[in-house]
C-alpha positions in Angstrom: 112.0 -171.1 -17.3 114.9 -171.1 -19.9 117.5 -171.6 -17.2 115.4 -174.7 -15.9 115.1 -176.3 -19.4 118.9 -175.8 -19.8 119.7 -177.7 -16.7 117.3 -180.6 -17.4 118.8 -180.7 -20.9 122.3 -180.7 -19.6 121.7 -183.6 -17.3 119.7 -185.5 -19.7 122.7 -185.6 -22.1 124.7 -187.7 -19.4 121.9 -189.6 -17.7 121.7 -193.2 -17.9 117.9 -193.0 -18.3 117.5 -189.7 -20.0 113.8 -190.4 -21.6 111.9 -188.8 -18.6 114.3 -185.7 -18.5 113.8 -185.1 -22.5 110.2 -185.6 -22.1 109.9 -182.6 -19.5 112.2 -180.5 -21.8 110.0 -181.2 -25.0 106.8 -180.6 -23.1 107.9 -177.4 -21.6 109.2 -175.9 -24.7 105.9 -177.0 -26.6 104.0 -175.3 -23.9 106.0 -172.1 -24.0 105.6 -172.2 -28.0 101.9 -172.2 -27.6 102.1 -169.3 -25.0 104.2 -167.4 -27.4 106.9 -167.3 -24.8 109.3 -169.3 -27.2 109.9 -169.0 -30.8 110.9 -171.5 -33.5 114.1 -170.3 -35.3 114.7 -172.9 -38.0 115.9 -176.6 -38.6 119.5 -178.0 -38.1 121.0 -181.2 -39.0 121.4 -183.4 -36.1 124.9 -184.2 -34.8 123.5 -187.8 -34.1 122.1 -189.4 -37.0 119.5 -192.2 -36.4 120.3 -195.5 -37.9 123.0 -193.8 -40.1 120.4 -191.5 -41.6 120.7 -187.9 -41.4 117.6 -186.2 -39.9 116.8 -182.6 -38.7 116.1 -181.0 -35.5 114.1 -177.9 -34.6 115.9 -175.0 -33.2 113.8 -173.1 -30.5 114.8 -169.9 -28.7 113.5 -169.5 -25.1 114.7 -166.1 -23.6 118.3 -166.0 -24.5 118.8 -169.7 -24.6 118.7 -172.1 -27.5 117.3 -175.7 -27.7 116.6 -178.5 -30.1 113.6 -180.7 -30.1 112.2 -183.1 -32.6 110.3 -181.1 -35.4 106.7 -181.8 -36.3 106.0 -182.6 -40.0 104.6 -179.0 -40.6 108.0 -177.6 -39.5 109.5 -178.9 -42.6 107.2 -177.0 -44.8 107.1 -173.6 -42.8 110.8 -173.3 -41.3 114.1 -172.6 -43.0 116.7 -175.0 -42.8 119.8 -173.7 -41.4 122.3 -176.4 -42.1 124.8 -177.9 -39.7 124.8 -176.7 -36.0 127.2 -174.0 -35.1 129.4 -176.0 -32.5 131.1 -172.6 -31.4 127.8 -171.3 -29.8 127.0 -172.1 -26.2 124.2 -171.2 -23.8 124.6 -168.9 -21.2 126.0 -170.5 -17.9 123.6 -171.0 -15.0 123.8 -172.3 -11.4 120.4 -173.6 -11.1 120.3 -177.1 -9.5 118.7 -180.2 -11.2 116.2 -180.5 -8.3 115.1 -177.0 -8.5 114.9 -177.0 -12.3 112.7 -180.1 -12.2 110.5 -178.4 -9.7 110.1 -175.3 -11.7 109.3 -177.3 -14.8 106.9 -179.7 -13.2 105.1 -176.8 -11.7 104.7 -175.1 -14.9 103.4 -178.3 -16.6 101.2 -179.1 -13.6 102.9 -182.5 -13.4 103.7 -184.3 -10.1 107.2 -185.3 -9.5 107.7 -189.1 -10.0 110.2 -189.0 -7.1 107.5 -187.7 -4.8 104.9 -190.1 -6.1 107.2 -193.1 -5.2 107.4 -192.0 -1.5 105.0 -194.4 0.4 104.3 -194.5 4.2 107.5 -192.3 4.8 109.8 -194.8 3.0 111.6 -193.8 -0.1 111.0 -196.3 -3.0 112.3 -195.7 -6.5 109.5 -195.4 -9.2 109.1 -198.7 -11.2 108.4 -196.7 -14.1 112.2 -195.9 -14.1 113.7 -198.9 -12.4 112.0 -201.9 -13.4 114.1 -205.0 -12.5 113.0 -207.9 -14.4 116.2 -210.0 -14.0 116.6 -212.4 -11.1 120.3 -211.4 -10.7 121.3 -208.5 -8.7 123.8 -206.0 -10.2 126.8 -208.0 -8.6 125.8 -211.4 -10.3 124.2 -213.3 -7.6 121.0 -215.1 -8.0 118.1 -213.2 -6.0 114.6 -214.5 -7.0 111.9 -214.4 -9.5 109.3 -213.5 -6.9 109.2 -209.7 -6.3 107.0 -210.0 -3.2 108.5 -210.3 0.3 109.4 -213.7 1.4 108.7 -212.9 5.0 106.8 -215.7 6.9 103.5 -214.8 8.7 
C-alpha cells in the first residue's frame, strides 16, 4: 500500500493535472489512518507557501514511507510541530508502475478507475472530468467549432 501511495505521489508532482492523483493519495492515507495502519508523526512547514504565506503539512508514516497531507484543524492542537522538512531524507526506492499503483489504491478505496469509466462501446475516450475542452481552438491554434456534437449529415 505504501509503495502504491509513493508512486502516485511521485507522479502527481510532475503531472500536468495532478489533482486526481493527490486526491487518491490523500483518501488512501486517511483510510489507513482510520484503520490504524498509518500514524501521524507531526507537522512540517511546507516548502511551497500558498500566496506567500507559510503553512504547515501533516507528516504521516505508512510502513517505512513518509508522506505529507493537508492537516485538519485538530492536528494543530494535537500534533507537535517539527519545523522545516529534512531535505536529506528520501523514501525507499520502488519499481511499481503508476498503472499498478493506481489499481491497488482504487481497489483499496472501492473506487472505479476514471480511465475505465470513459471506455464506451470498445472505444477509448478521455474522461471529460479531466480533459474538458471549452475553447474552439485546437492545441495548434486553428479554429475548430463551438459545437461539440458531431457534424455528420444524416
